C-alpha positions in Angstrom: -187.5 -145.3 217.7 -188.0 -142.1 219.8 -185.8 -143.2 221.9 -183.1 -143.4 219.9 -184.1 -140.0 218.2 -183.8 -138.4 222.3 -180.2 -140.6 222.0 -179.8 -139.7 219.2 -179.9 -135.6 220.5 -178.3 -136.5 223.6 -175.1 -138.3 222.3 -174.7 -134.2 219.5 -175.0 -132.4 222.4 -172.3 -134.3 224.3 -170.0 -133.9 221.0 -170.7 -129.9 220.7 -169.9 -129.3 224.0 -166.7 -131.1 224.5 -165.6 -129.1 221.0 -166.4 -126.4 222.7 -164.3 -127.3 225.3 -162.1 -128.4 223.6 -161.6 -125.1 221.2 -161.4 -122.8 224.5 -158.9 -125.6 226.0 -156.9 -124.7 222.5 -157.5 -121.0 222.5 -156.5 -120.3 225.9 -152.8 -122.3 225.3 -152.6 -120.6 222.1 -153.3 -116.7 224.2 -150.1 -117.5 226.4 -147.3 -117.1 223.7 -149.1 -114.3 222.6 -149.3 -112.1 225.3 -145.5 -112.9 226.3 -144.4 -111.7 222.8 -146.5 -108.4 223.5 -144.6 -108.2 226.4 -141.2 -108.7 224.4 -142.5 -106.2 222.3 -143.2 -103.6 224.5 -140.6 -103.7 226.5 -138.1 -103.7 223.4 -139.9 -100.7 222.3 -139.3 -99.3 226.3 -135.5 -100.0 225.5 -135.4 -98.6 221.9 -136.8 -95.4 222.7 -134.5 -94.7 226.3 -131.8 -96.5 223.9 -132.6 -93.3 221.5 -133.1 -90.6 224.2 -129.6 -91.9 225.6 -128.3 -90.9 222.6 -129.4 -87.9 222.5 -128.2 -86.8 224.7 -125.1 -87.7 224.1 -124.9 -85.8 220.9 -126.7 -82.9 222.7 -124.1 -83.2 225.6 -121.3 -83.4 222.9 -122.4 -80.4 221.3 -122.5 -78.3 224.3 -118.9 -79.3 225.4 -118.2 -78.8 221.7 -119.4 -75.0 221.6 -117.9 -74.4 224.6 -114.3 -75.6 223.7 -115.0 -73.3 220.8 -116.4 -70.2 222.0 -113.2 -70.6 225.0 -110.7 -71.2 221.9 -112.0 -68.2 220.0 -111.8 -66.0 223.1 -108.4 -66.5 223.5 -107.7 -66.6 219.7 -109.6 -63.0 219.5 -107.2 -61.7 222.5 -104.4 -63.1 221.2 -105.3 -60.9 217.7 -106.2 -57.6 219.3 -103.0 -58.4 221.5 -101.0 -58.8 217.3 -102.9 -55.9 216.1 -102.2 -53.3 219.1 -98.2 -54.3 219.3 -98.2 -54.1 216.0 -99.9 -50.4 216.0 -97.1 -49.0 218.6 -94.6 -50.5 216.6 -95.0 -49.1 213.7 -95.7 -45.7 215.1 -92.4 -46.2 217.5 -91.1 -46.5 213.6 -92.4 -43.8 212.5 -91.7 -41.5 215.1 -87.7 -42.7 214.4 -88.0 -42.0 210.9 -89.5 -38.5 211.5 -86.2 -37.6 213.7 -83.8 -39.8 211.2 -85.4 -37.8 207.9 -85.5 -34.4 209.4 -82.1 -32.8 209.0 -83.2 -34.5 205.1 -86.5 -32.4 205.1 -84.6 -29.4 206.1 -81.8 -29.5 203.2 -84.7 -30.6 200.8 -86.5 -27.3 201.7 -83.2 -25.1 201.5 -82.7 -26.7 197.7 -86.9 -26.3 197.0 -86.7 -22.5 198.3 -83.6 -22.5 195.8 -86.3 -22.2 192.7 -87.1 -19.1 191.3 -90.2 -20.0 189.7 -92.9 -20.2 192.9 -95.8 -22.4 190.6 -92.7 -25.0 190.3 -91.7 -24.1 194.0 -94.7 -25.1 195.4 -95.4 -27.8 193.4 -92.1 -29.2 193.9 -92.7 -28.7 197.7 -96.5 -30.6 197.4 -94.2 -34.2 195.4 -91.4 -33.9 198.3 -94.5 -33.7 201.1 -96.7 -36.3 199.0 -93.6 -39.2 198.9 -93.4 -38.4 203.1 -97.1 -39.6 203.3 -97.2 -42.8 200.5 -95.2 -44.9 202.4 -97.8 -44.6 205.7 -100.8 -44.7 203.0 -99.6 -47.9 202.0 -98.2 -49.7 205.2 -101.6 -48.9 206.9 -103.3 -50.0 204.1 -101.3 -53.3 204.1 -101.9 -53.6 207.4 -105.8 -53.2 207.4 -105.2 -56.1 204.9 -103.4 -58.4 207.2 -106.3 -57.4 209.9 -108.8 -58.6 208.1 -106.7 -62.0 206.8 -106.4 -62.5 210.5 -110.3 -61.7 210.6 -110.9 -65.2 208.4 -108.3 -67.4 209.5 -109.9 -67.0 212.7 -113.5 -67.8 211.3 -111.9 -71.0 209.4 -110.7 -72.0 213.2 -113.5 -71.6 214.1 -115.2 -73.9 211.4 -112.4 -76.5 212.3 -112.9 -76.7 216.1 -116.9 -77.7 215.3 -116.0 -79.9 212.6 -113.5 -82.3 214.8 -116.2 -81.9 217.5 -118.1 -84.2 215.0 -115.6 -86.6 214.2 -114.4 -84.8 211.2 -111.3 -85.6 210.0 -109.4 -81.8 209.8 -105.9 -82.4 210.1 -104.8 -80.7 206.7 -107.3 -78.0 207.5 -105.8 -77.7 210.5 -102.4 -77.5 209.1 -103.1 -74.8 206.5 -104.7 -72.3 208.9 -101.6 -72.5 211.1 -99.4 -72.1 208.0 -102.0 -68.9 206.5 -101.4 -67.2 211.0 -97.6 -67.7 210.5 -97.5 -66.2 206.7 -99.8 -63.3 208.1 -97.5 -63.0 211.0 -94.3 -62.9 209.1 -95.8 -60.4 206.5 -97.0 -57.7 209.2 -93.4 -58.0 210.3 -92.6 -56.9 207.2 -94.7 -54.1 207.0 -93.4 -52.7 210.5 -90.0 -53.2 208.9 -91.1 -50.9 205.5 -92.9 -48.4 207.8 -89.4 -48.0 209.8 -87.8 -46.5 206.4 -87.8 -42.9 205.2 -88.1 -41.4 201.8 -86.6 -38.3 201.0 -84.9 -35.9 198.3 -81.1 -36.9 198.1 -80.0 -32.8 197.9 -76.7 -34.5 197.2 -77.2 -34.9 193.7 -79.1 -31.7 193.1 -76.8 -29.0 191.7 -76.1 -26.2 194.0 -77.2 -23.0 192.9 -79.3 -20.3 194.4 -82.8 -18.3 193.5 -80.2 -15.5 192.3 -78.7 -17.5 189.9 -78.8 -17.1 186.4 -81.7 -18.7 183.8 -78.5 -21.9 183.0 -78.4 -22.3 186.9 -82.3 -22.6 187.1 -82.4 -24.9 184.6 -80.0 -27.1 185.8 -81.3 -26.6 189.8 -84.5 -28.7 188.1 -83.3 -30.6 186.0 -81.5 -32.3 189.2 -84.8 -31.6 191.4 -86.6 -33.8 189.0 -83.9 -36.4 189.2 -84.2 -36.5 192.5 -87.4 -37.4 192.2 -87.7 -40.1 190.0 -85.2 -41.8 191.4 -87.1 -41.8 194.6 -90.2 -42.7 192.9 -88.0 -45.6 191.9 -87.0 -46.7 195.2 -90.4 -46.2 197.1 -92.2 -48.3 194.8 -89.7 -50.9 194.5 -90.1 -51.3 198.2 -93.4 -51.2 198.2 -94.2 -53.2 195.3 -91.6 -55.9 197.2 -93.8 -56.1 200.2 -96.9 -56.2 198.0 -95.8 -59.0 195.5 -93.3 -61.0 198.3 -95.0 -61.2 202.3 -98.5 -59.9 201.4 -98.5 -62.0 198.6 -97.9 -65.1 200.5 -100.2 -64.4 203.4 -102.9 -64.1 201.1 -102.0 -67.0 199.1 -101.6 -69.1 202.3 -105.5 -67.7 203.6 -106.9 -68.8 200.1 -105.1 -71.9 200.4 -106.4 -72.8 204.1 -110.0 -71.8 202.7 -108.9 -74.2 199.9 -108.2 -77.4 202.9 -111.2 -76.9 205.4 -113.9 -76.6 202.0 -112.3 -79.5 201.7 -113.4 -81.7 205.0 -117.2 -83.4 204.0 -120.0 -81.0 205.4 -117.5 -78.8 207.0 -120.6 -76.5 208.4 -123.3 -79.4 209.3 -122.7 -78.8 212.6 -122.8 -74.4 212.8 -125.7 -72.2 211.4 -123.4 -69.8 210.0 -119.8 -70.2 209.0 -119.6 -68.5 206.0 -116.3 -67.3 205.6 -115.4 -64.2 203.6 -113.5 -64.2 200.7 -109.8 -62.4 200.6 -110.2 -58.7 199.0 -107.6 -58.1 196.4 -104.5 -55.8 197.2 
């Protein structure tokens, strides 16, 4: 009986030992695939990180290239804009000098006719009005040129925004076309302003009755009537020309700039890749 118990214990021990060995072998067999899977995962993670870093570098490089191109275009456009402004200024000044020469003889005749007014207060008033007409065209053409300079600045900002958006892969075809049209409209308006600056506005003495300061009251009355009529005609002519410029080429330029702004705003998230690109609105004329 005791011998049987000893054998049973030995048998049980042998069974437990074989089970432990079998379990250990099974663990060893399963550990190899797990290690391999972990290695694959680690390698995949490294590859993903490398791909992500490479993509990041490409994006940064592309942005830097876009920035360089935008800066180069900005400088080029800025120089062209400054050159155009300077050339316009020179042309306007030249036209005004030519106009002064042309109108000088007419101004002398006007001064002579106004000198025939006996009432000194009326004479001084007439002289003041005559000089005001001479300055009005200069004032308004200068105002129009300042507006066009402002439009130029807005167009340049739009070009910058469109360039950045294009560098980010966005379709700016329609916006570019609208911006180009705005630039053309501005140049046309600038040429029209130069032409307006060359015009002269002086009293037409041919319409004023011939009389002198020593003429009787009736003669003075006719003289003043003729001067008033001449001033009215001069006023009408001047403002017809100025309104034609304002409501024609200038209005077209402003409308073209507004259309370009609208076209650019249609580009999805146009300013996502640029920090400060808010374009100012156009000012009223």
